[in-house]
C-alpha positions in Angstrom: 1.8 -16.8 75.2 4.8 -14.6 74.3 5.0 -13.0 70.9 8.7 -12.1 70.9 10.6 -13.5 68.0 13.9 -14.9 68.1 16.7 -12.6 67.3 17.5 -14.3 64.0 13.9 -13.9 62.9 13.5 -10.2 63.7 13.5 -8.2 60.3 16.0 -5.6 60.1 15.0 -1.9 60.2 14.4 -0.1 57.0 17.5 1.1 55.5 19.6 -1.4 57.4 20.7 -2.8 53.9 22.2 0.5 52.7 23.9 1.2 56.1 25.2 -2.2 56.8 28.9 -3.0 56.1 27.9 -6.4 54.7 27.5 -6.3 50.7 23.9 -6.2 49.6 22.7 -8.3 46.6 22.6 -5.0 44.6 26.2 -4.2 45.2 27.4 -7.6 45.0 26.0 -7.9 41.3 27.3 -4.5 40.5 30.9 -5.1 41.8 30.9 -8.6 40.1 30.0 -7.2 36.8 32.6 -4.4 37.1 35.3 -6.8 38.0 34.3 -9.3 35.4 34.3 -6.6 32.7 37.8 -5.4 33.8 39.1 -9.0 33.6 37.6 -9.5 30.2 38.9 -6.3 29.1 42.3 -7.1 30.4 42.3 -10.6 29.0 41.5 -9.1 25.5 44.3 -6.6 25.8 46.8 -9.2 26.7 45.7 -12.2 24.6 44.8 -10.4 21.4 48.3 -10.2 19.9 49.0 -13.7 21.0 45.7 -14.9 19.3 46.6 -13.2 16.3 50.1 -14.6 16.3 48.7 -18.0 16.8 46.2 -17.6 14.1 49.0 -16.3 11.6 51.0 -19.4 12.5 48.3 -22.0 12.0 50.0 -25.3 10.8 49.2 -26.1 7.2 50.2 -28.7 4.7 50.2 -29.2 1.0 48.0 -32.1 -0.3 47.6 -33.5 -3.6 44.7 -35.6 -4.6 42.7 -36.4 -7.6 39.1 -34.9 -7.7 36.6 -36.0 -10.4 39.6 -37.1 -12.6 41.7 -34.1 -12.3 44.8 -33.8 -10.1 44.7 -30.9 -7.6 47.4 -29.7 -5.3 46.5 -27.1 -2.7 47.9 -25.8 0.6 45.3 -25.8 3.5 45.1 -25.2 7.1 45.6 -28.7 8.8 42.0 -28.4 10.2 40.3 -27.9 6.8 37.7 -30.6 6.2 37.3 -32.2 2.8 34.1 -30.4 2.5 35.6 -27.1 3.1 38.3 -28.0 0.6 35.8 -28.8 -2.1 33.6 -25.8 -1.5 36.0 -23.2 -0.5 39.1 -24.0 -2.3 37.9 -25.9 -5.4 34.8 -24.1 -5.9 33.0 -27.5 -6.1 29.6 -26.6 -4.1 27.5 -29.6 -5.2 28.4 -31.3 -1.9 26.3 -29.4 0.7 27.1 -28.3 4.3 24.0 -29.4 6.4 24.7 -30.3 9.9 28.5 -30.1 9.6 28.7 -33.0 12.2 28.3 -36.1 10.1 24.6 -36.6 10.9 22.7 -35.7 7.7 24.6 -37.1 4.9 24.3 -33.9 2.7 28.2 -33.8 2.2 28.6 -37.4 1.2 31.3 -38.0 -1.4 33.4 -41.0 -2.5 36.9 -41.5 -1.6 38.4 -44.2 -3.5 35.3 -45.5 -4.1 34.1 -45.5 -0.6 31.3 -43.3 0.9 32.5 -40.6 3.5 31.0 -37.8 5.1 33.2 -35.0 3.8 32.6 -32.7 6.6 34.3 -35.2 9.1 37.1 -35.9 6.8 40.5 -34.1 7.2 41.6 -32.9 3.8 45.4 -33.4 4.8 44.7 -37.1 5.3 43.9 -37.6 1.6 47.2 -37.5 0.0 46.9 -39.3 -3.2 43.2 -40.1 -2.8 40.7 -40.2 -5.5 37.7 -38.1 -4.8 34.3 -38.2 -6.7 31.8 -35.6 -6.1 28.1 -35.2 -7.5 29.8 -32.9 -10.2 32.1 -35.8 -11.5 29.2 -38.3 -12.1 28.0 -37.0 -15.4 29.8 -37.5 -18.6 29.5 -34.3 -20.4 25.8 -33.7 -21.1 25.0 -37.4 -20.3 23.9 -37.9 -16.7 24.9 -40.8 -14.4 22.1 -43.3 -14.4 21.2 -42.6 -10.9 20.8 -38.8 -11.5 18.6 -39.6 -14.4 16.5 -42.1 -12.1 16.3 -39.4 -9.5 14.6 -37.3 -12.3 12.3 -40.0 -13.6 11.2 -41.0 -10.2 10.9 -37.4 -8.9 13.1 -38.4 -5.9 13.7 -34.9 -4.5 11.7 -31.9 -3.5 13.9 -29.1 -2.1 17.0 -30.8 -3.5 19.2 -29.8 -0.7 20.1 -33.2 0.3 19.9 -34.6 -3.1 23.7 -34.6 -4.1 24.5 -36.4 -0.8 21.7 -38.9 -1.6 22.8 -39.6 -5.0 26.4 -39.9 -3.9 25.3 -42.4 -1.1 23.2 -44.2 -3.8 26.0 -44.6 -6.2 28.2 -46.0 -3.3 25.2 -48.3 -2.2 25.1 -49.8 -5.7 28.8 -50.3 -6.0 29.0 -52.0 -2.5 26.2 -54.4 -3.6 23.7 -53.3 -1.0 20.7 -53.4 -3.3 19.4 -56.9 -2.6 16.0 -55.4 -1.4 14.2 -52.0 -0.6 14.9 -52.7 3.0 18.6 -53.4 2.4 18.8 -50.0 0.5 17.1 -48.2 3.2 19.5 -49.7 5.9 22.6 -48.8 3.7 21.5 -45.3 3.2 20.0 -44.7 6.7 22.8 -41.9 7.3 21.3 -39.7 4.6 18.4 -37.5 5.8 15.8 -36.3 3.6 13.8 -33.5 5.5 11.2 -33.4 2.6 10.5 -37.2 3.2 11.2 -38.5 -0.3 12.5 -41.7 1.0 10.1 -44.0 -0.9 11.1 -42.5 -4.3 14.8 -42.3 -3.5 14.8 -46.0 -2.9 13.0 -46.5 -6.0 15.5 -44.6 -7.9 18.4 -46.7 -6.5 16.3 -50.0 -7.2 15.9 -48.9 -10.8 19.4 -48.0 -11.5 20.8 -51.1 -9.7 18.4 -53.4 -11.9 19.8 -51.7 -15.0 23.5 -52.2 -14.0 
């Protein structure tokens, strides 16, 4: 029985990798890294001024809207969300930035009486709109009935989602979706409470709707 191995299966002699003209794994990685770094460096050098110029020339618009009963006119980047307009330009930080993707409801406000996720709503599309945030619910020192109900029912824990929950609850009541606890839960299903206070939140909305 022959023990000769086929030529392709014969292992190369020691040191063959270093002497061979074919690139080794080590030299390939080193070369790729060096070339990649040069490309990145070159790209940054060439694109930097262009990016800076593009950023400086970002399109902006002037928008006028009524927020909590006060007419506000601001100039913002066209990409600015309503949430960032409220928080960064108007110092109304009651609306919270949770997921910033429309999935948690912490940023819920009312626009022309309807609930919206302000993180997904472009500010420039709201010319002439009426916006109500959680700061606009109370009348002086008198809380909105739903705000008071949240306190009475202890319907919050950490409180981060509470402004959005209250605004969604107000919209739920105005829309008439309070016929049952199940209907309230369905109507407010887009608002997440990571502390799990759903039972008390529903109870607060029921209590407020019953007094309306």
